[in-house]
C-alpha positions as CSV (number, residue, x, y, z in Angstrom):
1,X,-17.4,-18.5,-29.3
2,X,-17.0,-22.3,-29.2
3,X,-18.0,-25.0,-26.7
4,X,-16.3,-28.2,-25.3
5,X,-17.3,-30.8,-23.2
6,X,-15.0,-32.2,-20.7
7,X,-15.7,-35.9,-19.2
8,X,-15.9,-36.3,-15.1
9,X,-17.0,-39.3,-13.5
10,X,-20.0,-39.3,-11.2
11,X,-18.3,-38.9,-7.8
12,X,-16.5,-35.7,-9.2
13,X,-19.1,-34.1,-10.9
14,X,-21.2,-34.7,-7.8
15,X,-18.3,-33.2,-6.0
16,X,-18.2,-29.9,-8.1
17,X,-21.8,-29.2,-8.4
18,X,-22.1,-29.0,-4.3
19,X,-18.7,-27.1,-4.0
20,X,-20.4,-24.7,-6.2
21,X,-23.9,-24.7,-5.1
22,X,-22.8,-24.0,-1.8
23,X,-21.1,-20.5,-2.9
24,X,-23.7,-19.5,-5.4
25,X,-22.4,-20.6,-8.9
26,X,-22.7,-22.7,-11.9
27,X,-20.1,-25.5,-11.7
28,X,-19.1,-23.8,-15.6
29,X,-18.6,-20.6,-13.2
30,X,-16.7,-21.7,-10.4
31,X,-14.4,-23.3,-12.7
32,X,-13.8,-20.3,-14.2
33,X,-13.1,-18.3,-11.0
34,X,-11.0,-21.1,-9.9
35,X,-8.6,-20.3,-13.3
36,X,-8.5,-16.8,-12.5
37,X,-7.2,-16.9,-8.9
38,X,-4.6,-19.3,-10.4
39,X,-2.7,-16.7,-12.7
40,X,0.9,-15.7,-11.6
41,X,1.9,-13.5,-9.2
42,X,2.9,-10.2,-11.1
43,X,4.8,-9.0,-8.6
44,X,8.2,-11.6,-7.3
45,X,7.5,-12.4,-3.5
46,X,10.2,-11.3,-3.1
47,X,9.4,-7.5,-3.7
48,X,6.2,-8.0,-1.9
49,X,8.4,-9.1,1.5
50,X,11.3,-6.5,1.0
51,X,10.2,-4.4,3.6
52,X,9.9,-7.5,6.1
53,X,13.6,-8.9,5.8
54,X,15.0,-8.1,9.3
55,X,11.5,-6.9,11.5
56,X,11.2,-10.0,13.6
57,X,15.0,-10.5,15.8
58,X,15.3,-14.3,16.6
59,X,17.6,-13.5,19.4
60,X,14.7,-12.5,21.4
61,X,13.1,-14.5,24.0
62,X,9.8,-15.6,22.5
63,X,6.4,-14.6,24.3
64,X,4.6,-17.0,26.9
């Protein structure tokens, strides 16, 4: 597997390093983790919330 170098400013690298260390990760593993979290949804949002549509009656006074 090829390796690549990314150039970051010192400020950006230090921020990345701090966040990664707080999560017990290396900067590289933190980036990989972020990339895997940003994968597109496999199920459209409309299907996920389909059973919720119509469950709230907007005509009813809110509880205070």
